[in-house]
C-alpha positions as CSV (number, residue, x, y, z in Angstrom):
1,X,120.1,107.5,84.2
2,X,119.2,105.1,87.3
3,X,116.0,102.9,87.6
4,X,115.2,103.3,90.6
5,X,116.7,105.8,93.9
6,X,115.7,105.5,97.2
7,X,116.5,108.4,99.6
8,X,116.3,108.7,103.5
9,X,113.7,106.1,103.1
10,X,112.5,105.3,106.4
11,X,109.7,103.1,107.9
12,X,108.2,101.4,110.9
13,X,105.2,99.3,112.2
14,X,104.5,100.6,115.9
15,X,107.7,101.2,117.9
16,X,109.7,98.6,115.4
17,X,111.9,100.6,113.0
18,X,112.4,98.5,110.0
19,X,114.3,100.6,107.8
20,X,115.9,104.0,108.9
21,X,117.0,105.8,106.2
22,X,117.7,103.8,103.5
23,X,119.1,105.3,100.4
24,X,119.5,102.9,96.9
25,X,120.1,103.7,93.8
26,X,119.6,100.7,90.9
27,X,120.9,101.1,87.5
28,X,120.1,99.4,84.7
29,X,121.1,96.0,84.1
30,X,122.1,95.9,87.7
31,X,121.5,93.0,89.6
32,X,121.2,92.8,93.7
33,X,120.7,90.6,95.9
34,X,118.9,91.2,99.5
35,X,119.8,89.4,102.5
36,X,118.2,89.4,106.3
37,X,117.0,87.4,108.7
38,X,113.3,87.2,109.0
39,X,111.6,90.2,110.5
40,X,114.3,92.5,109.4
41,X,112.1,94.3,106.6
42,X,113.5,92.2,103.3
43,X,109.6,92.5,102.1
44,X,108.8,95.8,103.4
45,X,111.6,97.0,101.3
46,X,110.5,95.4,98.3
47,X,106.8,96.5,98.3
48,X,108.2,100.1,99.1
49,X,110.2,99.5,96.0
50,X,107.4,98.2,94.2
51,X,105.2,101.2,95.2
52,X,102.8,98.9,97.3
53,X,103.5,100.3,100.5
54,X,104.5,104.2,100.6
55,X,107.8,105.2,103.1
56,X,107.1,107.0,106.3
57,X,109.9,109.1,105.2
58,X,112.2,109.8,102.1
59,X,111.5,110.1,98.4
60,X,111.4,106.5,96.1
61,X,111.7,107.3,92.9
62,X,111.5,105.4,89.5
63,X,112.4,106.2,86.1
64,X,109.7,107.5,83.9
65,X,107.8,104.4,82.2
66,X,109.8,102.0,84.4
67,X,107.9,98.9,84.4
68,X,108.3,96.6,87.9
69,X,107.7,93.5,88.1
70,X,107.4,91.6,91.3
71,X,107.3,87.6,92.6
72,X,105.1,87.7,95.7
73,X,106.3,86.0,98.5
74,X,103.6,83.5,99.2
75,X,102.5,81.0,96.6
76,X,98.7,81.2,95.7
77,X,97.4,77.7,97.0
78,X,94.8,77.2,94.2
79,X,93.7,78.3,90.8
80,X,91.6,76.8,88.2
81,X,93.3,78.8,85.4
82,X,95.7,77.0,83.4
83,X,99.4,77.7,83.4
84,X,99.1,79.7,80.2
85,X,96.0,81.6,81.4
86,X,98.0,82.4,84.7
87,X,101.3,83.7,82.9
88,X,99.1,85.5,81.0
89,X,98.1,87.7,83.7
90,X,101.8,89.1,83.7
91,X,100.5,91.3,80.8
92,X,98.3,94.5,80.3
93,X,97.0,94.3,77.0
94,X,95.7,96.9,74.8
95,X,93.2,96.2,71.8
96,X,95.6,94.6,68.7
97,X,99.0,93.4,70.6
98,X,97.4,90.1,71.3
99,X,99.1,88.7,68.7
100,X,102.8,90.1,70.2
101,X,100.8,88.9,73.6
102,X,100.7,85.3,72.6
103,X,104.4,85.0,71.4
104,X,105.6,86.6,74.6
105,X,104.1,84.1,76.3
106,X,104.9,81.0,74.9
107,X,108.2,82.6,75.1
108,X,108.0,82.9,78.6
109,X,106.5,79.5,78.6
110,X,109.5,77.5,76.5
111,X,111.9,78.8,78.4
112,X,110.7,77.9,81.8
113,X,109.4,74.9,80.7
114,X,106.2,75.2,81.6
115,X,103.5,73.0,81.2
116,X,101.1,75.6,79.4
117,X,97.6,73.6,79.5
118,X,97.8,72.3,83.4
119,X,96.0,73.6,85.4
120,X,97.8,75.2,88.8
121,X,96.1,73.6,91.3
122,X,97.5,70.6,89.8
123,X,101.5,71.4,90.5
124,X,103.5,71.4,93.6
125,X,104.4,74.0,95.0
126,X,107.8,74.8,93.4
127,X,106.0,74.5,89.8
128,X,103.2,77.0,91.4
129,X,106.6,79.0,92.3
130,X,107.7,78.6,88.3
131,X,104.7,80.0,86.9
132,X,104.5,83.1,89.5
133,X,108.4,83.7,88.3
134,X,106.7,83.3,84.4
135,X,103.7,85.9,85.3
136,X,106.4,88.7,86.0
137,X,108.7,87.7,83.0
138,X,106.3,87.8,80.3
139,X,105.7,91.7,81.2
140,X,109.6,92.1,80.3
141,X,110.0,94.3,83.3
142,X,112.8,96.8,83.5
143,X,112.9,95.8,87.2
144,X,112.3,92.4,88.7
145,X,111.8,92.2,92.3
């Protein structure tokens, strides 16, 4: 069963159509690359896939329970949070899950070689981007955009 299906998706800004009758199917474990010039609709497509933006026409279907995480394009300039705190914002915590959450955060920090106790505002743009990746990965998404 696919994780995501787009059927006949269209979207325009004013008179400029960015997406016209797009069809897409994403299977579990599949890796895709989206390449194109600036202004051709890449970010719009990802916003529609993530559910942040409804299409003007067409259907977007996600498998029930599919977890979607998105690595945002713009890197925040300042944050007083530590790297660990920022990565933790990627989790939706429920009561009793704190120990598992700490473990998942530790794994992501380790695999991405992130300095847990540093303030995000002290990091370069590249390291901030890596923190955002950690924030997305800690949720263990089925679909990472």
